[in-house]
C-alpha positions as CSV (number, residue, x, y, z in Angstrom):
1,M,10.8,23.3,-0.7
2,E,9.4,20.3,1.5
3,R,6.3,19.4,0.3
4,L,3.3,19.9,2.0
5,L,1.5,16.9,3.7
6,K,-2.0,17.8,2.6
7,S,-5.6,16.3,3.9
8,A,-7.3,13.7,1.6
9,S,-10.6,15.7,2.3
10,S,-9.4,18.3,-0.4
11,L,-7.1,16.3,-2.3
12,F,-9.3,13.6,-3.2
13,R,-12.3,16.0,-3.9
14,K,-10.5,17.3,-6.9
15,S,-12.7,17.0,-10.2
16,G,-10.6,15.4,-12.9
17,P,-10.3,12.4,-16.3
18,R,-10.6,9.2,-15.2
19,L,-7.0,7.4,-14.2
20,N,-5.7,5.4,-16.7
21,R,-4.6,2.0,-15.2
22,Q,-2.2,2.7,-12.6
23,V,-0.7,0.2,-10.3
24,L,-1.4,0.7,-6.5
25,I,0.5,-1.7,-4.1
26,F,-0.7,-1.9,-0.7
27,D,0.7,-2.6,2.9
28,L,-1.6,-5.6,5.0
29,D,-1.9,-5.1,8.6
30,G,-2.8,-1.8,9.3
31,T,-3.6,-1.0,6.0
32,L,-6.2,-3.7,4.5
33,I,-6.6,-5.8,7.8
34,D,-6.8,-4.8,11.8
35,S,-4.6,-7.5,13.0
36,R,-3.4,-6.2,16.3
37,R,-5.0,-8.4,18.6
38,D,-4.1,-11.9,17.0
39,L,-0.4,-10.3,16.8
40,A,-0.2,-9.5,20.3
41,T,-2.1,-13.2,21.1
42,G,1.0,-14.8,19.2
43,I,3.8,-12.5,20.9
44,N,2.2,-13.3,24.8
45,L,2.3,-16.6,23.8
46,M,5.7,-16.6,23.0
47,R,6.6,-14.4,26.0
48,R,4.5,-17.2,28.5
49,H,7.1,-19.7,27.1
50,Y,9.9,-18.0,28.2
51,G,8.0,-17.1,31.8
52,L,7.2,-13.3,30.7
53,S,4.4,-11.5,31.4
54,P,2.1,-10.3,28.9
55,L,2.3,-7.0,27.0
56,K,-0.2,-4.6,26.5
57,L,-1.9,-4.4,23.2
58,D,-0.6,-0.8,22.5
59,T,2.7,-1.9,23.4
60,V,3.1,-4.8,20.9
61,T,0.8,-2.8,18.4
62,G,3.9,0.0,18.6
63,Y,6.5,-2.9,17.7
64,V,4.7,-3.9,14.4
65,G,6.2,-2.8,10.6
66,D,9.4,-3.8,10.3
67,G,9.1,-7.6,10.2
68,V,8.7,-10.3,12.5
69,R,12.0,-10.5,13.4
70,N,12.4,-7.1,14.6
71,L,9.0,-7.6,16.2
72,V,10.0,-10.5,18.4
73,A,13.3,-8.8,19.2
74,R,11.3,-6.1,20.7
75,A,8.5,-7.5,22.6
76,L,12.1,-9.5,24.5
77,K,14.0,-6.3,25.2
78,D,12.7,-6.5,29.2
79,A,13.6,-10.6,29.6
80,P,16.2,-10.4,32.4
81,F,18.0,-13.8,30.4
82,A,19.6,-14.2,27.2
83,V,16.8,-15.6,24.8
84,D,18.1,-17.1,21.4
85,I,16.2,-15.1,18.9
86,E,15.8,-17.4,16.2
87,E,13.9,-19.6,18.4
88,A,12.2,-17.2,19.7
89,V,10.7,-16.5,16.2
90,A,10.0,-19.9,15.0
91,L,7.7,-20.2,18.5
92,N,6.1,-16.6,18.0
93,K,5.4,-18.1,14.0
94,Q,3.6,-20.9,15.7
95,F,1.9,-19.5,17.3
96,Y,0.5,-16.7,15.3
97,R,-0.4,-19.2,12.8
98,R,-2.8,-20.8,15.3
99,H,-4.8,-17.7,15.4
100,L,-4.1,-16.4,12.4
101,H,-7.5,-14.7,11.8
102,D,-9.1,-15.2,15.4
103,E,-9.7,-11.5,15.8
104,T,-8.6,-9.9,12.4
105,V,-11.1,-8.1,10.5
106,L,-10.9,-6.1,6.9
107,Y,-11.3,-2.4,7.6
108,P,-14.6,-1.0,6.6
109,G,-14.9,-0.1,2.8
110,V,-11.6,-2.7,1.8
111,R,-13.4,-5.6,0.3
112,E,-15.9,-3.4,-1.9
113,G,-13.2,-1.0,-2.6
114,L,-10.6,-3.8,-3.8
115,A,-13.4,-5.4,-5.9
116,A,-14.1,-1.8,-7.5
117,L,-10.7,-0.7,-8.4
118,A,-10.2,-4.6,-9.9
119,R,-13.0,-3.6,-12.0
120,A,-11.7,-0.3,-13.0
121,G,-8.7,-2.4,-14.3
122,H,-6.0,-1.5,-12.2
123,G,-3.4,-3.7,-11.3
124,L,-3.7,-4.6,-7.4
125,A,-0.5,-6.0,-5.5
126,V,0.6,-6.8,-1.5
127,L,3.8,-5.7,-0.2
128,T,4.5,-6.3,3.6
129,N,7.5,-7.5,5.9
130,K,4.7,-10.5,7.2
131,P,6.0,-14.0,6.4
132,E,4.4,-14.6,2.8
133,Q,2.5,-17.4,3.7
134,A,0.7,-16.0,6.6
135,C,0.1,-13.0,4.3
136,R,-1.3,-15.3,2.1
137,E,-3.6,-17.3,4.5
138,L,-4.9,-14.2,5.8
139,L,-5.8,-13.2,1.8
140,A,-7.5,-16.7,1.1
141,H,-9.5,-16.3,4.6
142,F,-11.1,-12.8,3.1
143,R,-11.5,-14.1,-0.2
144,L,-9.4,-11.4,-1.3
145,R,-6.4,-13.5,-2.8
146,R,-7.4,-13.4,-6.4
147,R,-7.5,-9.6,-6.4
148,F,-3.8,-9.5,-6.3
149,G,-1.3,-10.4,-9.3
150,A,1.5,-10.1,-7.0
151,V,1.7,-10.9,-3.4
152,V,5.4,-10.2,-2.0
153,G,6.1,-11.1,2.0
154,G,8.9,-10.6,4.4
155,D,10.8,-13.8,3.7
156,S,10.2,-13.8,-0.5
157,G,14.0,-13.2,-0.7
158,L,14.0,-9.3,-1.1
159,P,14.7,-7.0,1.3
160,L,12.1,-5.6,3.4
161,K,10.7,-2.4,2.9
162,P,11.7,0.3,3.3
163,D,14.0,-1.1,0.5
164,P,12.7,-0.6,-2.7
165,R,13.8,-3.4,-4.3
166,A,10.2,-5.5,-4.0
167,V,8.6,-2.3,-5.5
168,H,10.1,-2.4,-8.4
169,A,9.7,-6.6,-8.6
170,I,6.2,-6.3,-8.4
171,L,6.4,-2.9,-11.1
172,E,8.0,-5.1,-13.6
173,R,5.9,-8.7,-12.6
174,L,2.6,-6.4,-13.0
175,G,3.4,-4.5,-16.0
176,G,3.8,-0.9,-14.5
177,A,6.0,2.2,-14.6
178,P,6.8,4.3,-11.3
179,G,5.3,7.3,-12.5
180,S,1.7,5.3,-12.6
181,A,2.1,3.3,-9.6
182,W,1.2,4.0,-5.8
183,M,2.5,2.6,-2.3
184,I,-0.4,2.4,0.3
185,G,0.2,1.9,3.7
186,D,0.3,3.2,7.7
187,N,4.0,3.4,8.2
188,H,6.7,5.4,7.5
189,T,8.7,2.0,5.9
190,D,5.7,2.5,3.3
191,I,6.1,5.8,2.6
192,A,9.9,5.5,2.6
193,A,9.9,2.5,0.3
194,A,7.9,4.7,-2.0
195,R,10.3,7.3,-1.6
196,R,13.1,5.6,-2.3
197,A,11.5,3.4,-5.5
198,G,10.5,7.0,-7.2
199,V,6.7,6.0,-7.0
200,H,3.6,7.9,-5.2
201,S,2.0,7.2,-1.9
202,I,-0.4,7.2,0.2
203,F,-0.9,7.2,4.2
204,A,-3.8,5.3,5.7
205,S,-4.1,7.0,8.9
206,Y,-6.4,5.0,9.8
207,G,-4.0,2.2,10.5
208,F,-1.9,1.6,13.6
209,G,1.7,2.6,11.9
210,A,3.6,5.5,12.6
211,L,4.6,8.4,9.6
212,G,7.4,9.2,11.7
213,M,9.5,12.0,9.4
214,E,8.4,10.4,6.2
215,R,5.9,12.9,3.9
216,P,3.4,11.2,1.8
217,E,1.9,12.7,-1.0
218,L,-1.3,11.9,0.2
219,T,-3.0,11.1,3.7
220,A,-6.4,8.6,3.6
221,A,-8.5,8.6,7.1
222,G,-10.5,5.2,5.3
223,F,-10.2,2.8,2.9
224,D,-13.0,4.5,1.0
225,E,-11.0,7.6,0.4
226,I,-7.9,5.4,-1.3
227,A,-10.8,3.8,-3.4
228,D,-12.4,7.1,-4.5
229,C,-9.0,8.6,-5.4
230,F,-8.6,5.9,-8.7
231,L,-12.1,5.7,-9.6
């Protein structure tokens, strides 16, 4: 029988014993940070390089989630001429890094929630399809890097989500088992990665990703609900 998608408002209110140590694997964009405007800036500067008009914020946002190469390819699909995709990716990375955190912000409750989860003894990690160096720079900018025992980006040498191998690598690094691990993200790639890896899943509905046909175990309307689930 198809699992029902239950709201976090009912699930997170259930009483019960304190959870044992869990490994919590977080997506970055749309889960910990709202980076839409800076991502759009990088894309539109790349488009301007090719003489193309800027895309709307919502359009760029809809292209995010499957790695930078797919983001760039989607953002150039209206180009009336052939574009070297590798050159375009390199240009986008260059432009985006110049504006990495101009307008990017943490979602409400992220800083406090991560601190509480760390104090509770849970293992924390970041798994993103974003290039790893940009991910680490953002975590450092927001003074969050020390919270995470593992940070894996899209250019780490492991396949992008939804492939489960990066999830397994994080569990091996942090000493976790699938039964006590959670993938938390705002996109169908996060939930699919959890399903394929055999770990639990939480969909961050406050983010800017799309759930598609995936069915997470829990849905959270804010980061505070995610944290409360494990505290």
